[in-house]
N, C-alpha and C positions, 0 to 999 in steps of 0.2 A: 696065679698070678700068672702070663707067659715064663717062659724063659728067655734072658736078653740071648742076642746075637751079634759076636765080637767077631771081626774081621782081623786076621792078625798078617802085617804084610812084613817079611823079613827075608832078604836071601841068603842069610846063611840058612842052610837047613837043621843043624844042629839045634840052635837058637830057637830056630823056627818053634821045631818042633818041642823044644825043652817049653816054652812059653804056652803053645798050646796045650801041653798036658796038664799045667798047672792049672793055665783057665777053663778047661774042661772037668778038674777037680772041684772048683770052686761051683760046678753047674749052670756053667756058661757055654751057651751051642757054638762054639769056632769053626769060622772057615779060615782058610790060609789060601795066601799069594807069593811068590817066590820073587814078584818083580812089580813095578809100577803099572805095564799095561796087563798084568794078571788083576791088581788090585780092579784097574775100571773095568775089567769086564765083570768083575763081583759084583761090583759097585752097581753097575745097568742092570745086574739079574733081580736083584731084591735090596732091602732095607737091611741096615747093620744098626744097634744100640750104641755100640761102640766100634772105632776103627783106631786101633795099635801097630803104626808104623816108624819103621827105623827110617832115620834122616837119609841116609846116605845105600840107596840100590841098588848101584852099578848101572850099567845100561839101560834104556829106556824110559827115565825119568827117575826125580827123587821122592823123598817124604812129602816134599810142600809141594808135589804134583797130585800124589796123591788127596793131600790136604781139600787144595782146589778142587779134586773132582768130588774129594767125599761132600762137602758142603757145597756144591751144585746140585748133587744129586738127592742130600736130604741135609738142608743148613743146620737143623737140629740136633744133627747126630754129632758126638763128640767126639772130638780127635788128639791121640795122647803118642807121642814123638818119643819115637828112643833114640840117644843119640850117644854120640864117642864119647869118649873124656875128651876133654878143649872146643864141644862144638856148643859149651851151655850157651855164648850166645844166640847162636844162630836158632838154637828152639826159644830163645825168651821172641826172637824175631819172630819165628811160626806162632806163638802164642798169640804176639799183637794182631797177624795173619785170621787171628779164629780158633787154632789150637786148645784145647781144653788144659793139657797137659804137658809135662814131658818129665821121661824115666836116663836120667844118666847110667851108660856102660860102667863099667860092671855093675847092677844091681843083685839085690836078692830080692828073694821068693815074696819078702813081709813087705818090702820098698813096693811090688809093682802089683800086690793083690789089694793095697792098701789106694793107688794112687787110680787101677781099676774100678772098683767098688765106689770111692768117692767120685767120680766121674760121673757113673753112671747113676749116682744119688744124687747128685745136682741136677742131671738131666731130667729124672723122674720127677721133683721139684718144680723145673720150670714148665714142665709139660703140666703140669697139674695145676697147675698158678693158670694155664692156658686154654685148659679146659675149663676152669671155672671162671674166667673168663668168657671164653665165649659162650659157655650156659647162661650168665647173666646177658650175654649181647640174645641170645635167644628169648630168654624170658623178658627181657626188655622191648622187645619187638613182637611178643606176642599175650604179653598178662602172666603168663608162668599157667600151672597147673594149678587154679584155685579153684575151691568146692569144697563144702560139707555137708553136701548132700546125698543121699542113699547111695544114687549111681555114680557119684566119683567117687564117695567111699570105697565103695566095690573098686573101681577102675585105682586108687593106691593100693587096697589092699593085694590085688595082684601082680601090681610091681613089684610088691616086697617079697611076695612069693617066688616070681620067676627069674627073677634079675639076676640071678646067682647062679640059675640054671643054662645049659645053652636049648633049652627047649626054642622049639620055630613060635612067635609069636605072631597072630594075622591082628591086627588093630583096625576096625571099621566107626565108622562114622562117617556124616553130612563134611564137605567140604567146609574148612575153616574151627574147627571141633578144637583142632590142636593133635593131630595124631602124632605129628613131628617131634614135640616137646613128649610125648607120652613113651615114643622111643629112646626121645635124649633121656629122659626119666631112667628106662631101664637101661641103659650103657653106664651112665652116671653111678646106676646103684650097685653095679657087678664089678668084678676085680677086674673088667675089660678096661676101667674107664680112664688109664694113663694111653689106653692104644686107643686108634682113630675110632671117630667115630665119621663115616662119610653116607650123608646123602643123595638119592637118587631118586629123580621124579620123571619116571615113567613113561611118563606122558607126554612130558617135552622133549623128551630128544627122539631126534626123527628114523624113522621106522630101518634108514639105511645103514644108521650109524651105532644104533641101539648097541649090537655086540661090541661095538669096538671099543665104546663107553663102557662097558660091562666086564668086557672080559681083555682089554689091552689089544695090541696089533703088532707086527713087527713092521721093520723099514719095507716097505714096496709092495705090501699087504694089498694095494691097493693105489690107485691114481691122488695123489694126494697124500700120503702115508710118507713121508722124508722122515722120521724116524723111527724106532721102536717107542713106543706108548703102554706105561702101564693101565689096567683097565682099573675100575672102581672093585673090585672084589680084590688084589693086590696091593691095592692102596689102603685097604682099611684088614691087611694082614694081622690078627691079633686081637682085635677090636672088632666092629659090628659097624655092621652095611644092614642102611633102611631102603629097602626097596618101597618106595611110596606112589600110591595110584600105579601097583603092580597090574589089576585087573584090567588094565590099558597097553598092556607089553603084549606084543605083538605072536601068535602061535608059534615062530619055528626059534623064536628065543624063549619061550618058556618052557619048550624040551630041552634047551641048552640050559637054564639056570638048574633045572629037574636033574640034571644031572653034576651038575656041580655039587649041588646037594647032596646028595645021595654017592660021591666019587670022592670029593673035597679037593677038589682039583679042575684048574680054568687050562683052557688053550688057548693063546694067542688067536687071532686073526694072523693067519698066515703061516701058521708053526703048528705043527704035529707034534710038539715036546710038550706034555702035560706040568704044570708048575702046581704042588703040592701049595692049600693055604687052608690057614681056620683062622675062620670069620662065624661071627653071628651072624644071621638074617633074622633081622625083620622086616614085617610086609604092613603094608597099608593098604585100601581104597577105599572108598567111597560108593563101589559100584556093589551089588548083590551078586555076588559070587557063586550064588546055586543056578541061579537062572544063567549067568554065563554057561557054566557049564553043562546044563542042560541042553539050552541052545549051540554047542560045539564049539563058542568064543574063549573057553577057559578049559586047561587041561584038568581033571578031575583027579592025578596024582600028585599033581603038582598042588592044588587047591590044600588035600589033605595033609601034603607036608608043610607047607607051611601053617595051616592049622593044628598046631599041635595045642597051642594056648588061644584064648581069643579074646580081645578087650574089644568093649563097644563103647564110644564114646558118645553122650547123650546130647542132641541137638541144644543150643542155648535154652529157649523157647521152655525145654523141660527143663531147665535149672533157672529159674526165676529167683530163687533162693539165694543164686548165685552171684545176681547181676548187680548189687550193687558196692560189694567186694572187688567185682573187677574192671565196675567202674571208675572206683575209689584208686587202686592199684593203676589204671588209663591215665588218668587227670594227676598223679602225682609222677608218673613219667613225663608224658606231655609239660611239664614246669619245670620239669629239674634238666630238659634236654630243650628247650625256649627260653630257661635262665626266666623266668615268669613266674609271679605268686601264684600258686596253685587254687584252682576253683573248685566248690564245691558245688553239688545237685540240691536244690531244692524238692521236696516232697513227692511235689506233684511231677516232675521231671522224673525221678525215681518209679514213680507210677508208671510213667507214660512207656520207658525202657520198659518196665516188667511185662507191659499191655503187648508190645510189640512181635511179630512172627517170629524177627530174625531168620531171614535166608539163608545169609551169609555167615552167622554165628557169631562166634567171638569176633573173628576177623573186620566184621563188620561194627561190632560195637566198639570197638576199637578207633576204627576209624571215622565213626560217629563223633567219638566223642574228642577225637583230636580235633575235628574240625570246629564243633561249639566251645572247645577251650581258645581257641584262636576269635571265633567270629560275636559268642557273648560280648554282651556290652560292659556286665557286671562283673563282681567275684561270684556270684553264685548263679548258674547255668539255670535259668526257667522251662517249663514246659513249651512255651512257645521258641524257646533258641534252637531245638531240636527239631523242628518242623520242616526245615529244611533238609534233611539228613533222612526224614521217615516216609519221605514220601518216596512210592515206587519210579522208578526213573523214566514208566512206561507211563505212568498216568497225569494225568489232564490234572489243570488245579483245579481242587475243590471249589466249587461252589458257595457263597457265602450269603447265608438269608437275612433279610430284612432286620432279622432279632439279633443280626451275627452270631448263630447259631454254632458256626464253623469250631471244629474242635479246638483248634490252637489260633482260634485268632480271639479271645476272651467273652466277655459276655456270660447272657444265663445257659445258653448250651454249652461253655466251655463249663463252668462251674459245675455242670449237671454230671460232666464227662469227665473232670478232674474227680470228683467224690468216689464215679464209681468204680474209676480207674483205682483210686489208691485203694480203696476197699478191697477191689479184685487182688490187688498186691500182698495186701495186709494177711486178705483169707491164704494165699499161696504160702507166703513166706512163712506165715504160723503153720501150717501144715506139714510144710517139708520141716521144719525147725523139730516138731513134734515126731515125724520120721523118724529122724537123724538122732532121737533119744528113746525110741522105742515107747512114745508115750508118756514119757515119764514128766510129770508138769515141772517140777523143780529143778530137773537138770534141765530141760527147755528154757525154764524162767532165767537159770542161771546164764545160759548162754548168752542169750539175746541179751541178758541186761534189764529185766522187769524184774519187780518181786511178782511171788506165787501170785498174790490175789488181785494186783491187775491184770495178770496174763489170763486167772479166772475168769475177770470182768470180760478183757478184749473177746475170748473163746466165745463166752455167751452171747456177748452184741452182732459176732459174727457166727452164731450158729454152729460151731465147733466142737464137738463129741471127740474127743480122745480117743484112741483105740490103746487097749492095753492095760 
């Protein structure tokens, strides 16, 4: 866990040094400011986990001014006031204005230790709560990392093994497979979970602004740079930065990112002063980086620096075993959001979902089920309720034969297609379940809710011979 950073603002030198010495003995990293302007400069340069300031600072500003500046720079940073005897009323007013607590002079060391510890602990709990809410929001938007097949099991095992390390992780997979969720899971499973998780879509930032976004800039560094700005690397200090679609990063920026990874320092655009950073870097791409390296579009040294550990997310078409659970999650989510009864899927609808190619992967499945939940006329979503969402957007409307043999129009052709799709789904479902349990019939039957004899009969009907 990262060491807490404390800014001490005190105009009396003896008290300033005494407080600093006390806090350093407690294991905190301490910065000092002898006036309000000095505190403003410190707050502009970096973030702190706590600000401890005297209320009366002489010329240049007061502790109230430091409180205002601190909340403006980073609203969640707690501010503790040191007050002279008789100024408790002003300290209470400061707490109404956002201060965390106050310590009246003269104070003893134990009292100061306790107030600082309590303020940091409360902030930690609030941060954890906020991270939990953020995580729920991310899961709500994408269905979480659901999966019990062999491929997703390997993903989960890798996350558990590397989360507590600082090894570089490269997440690969098609668009819509949930690469950011994996990065978020790595962050949440690590000791960095109390620090920021900062996601950057490298493909969405213009070539001209990518370096300013990543490394920050100084005022006047370029036209429109009216104020200093911290980059994403600085914003992620002590936490995790997720560089999504790293394969789309311009070559000149790749060189600077490599330097950051090697030297653990960044330089804001327009500055020559290096700033030390301590972050974990997780990258992701849907591109074949080996081909990009061979073509000279991606630096080989950066590639190997990022790919210490590789996590490969399978496309949804290779995870048919997970589709029912994903579908159930999405339907529950949309029902909760719209405050409507939760709809279910018919067996035929599940089979149709399993048979689709899913070029948009989990994201496409989520969007389709949200539409179906709204448009389906009954509480059970039927196969033909999915027709509108499974057509290719560029495909012409399919012709319907005289016998009504269109796969989603009912009739003899539909019934046959339904049976074939259902059988294909059952076969893929059972094969994946058996693989997940190393061919053990008893464990597989228990996992999917069948008795052993029923499972054996179904395997015989489908011509499946368990391995192992």
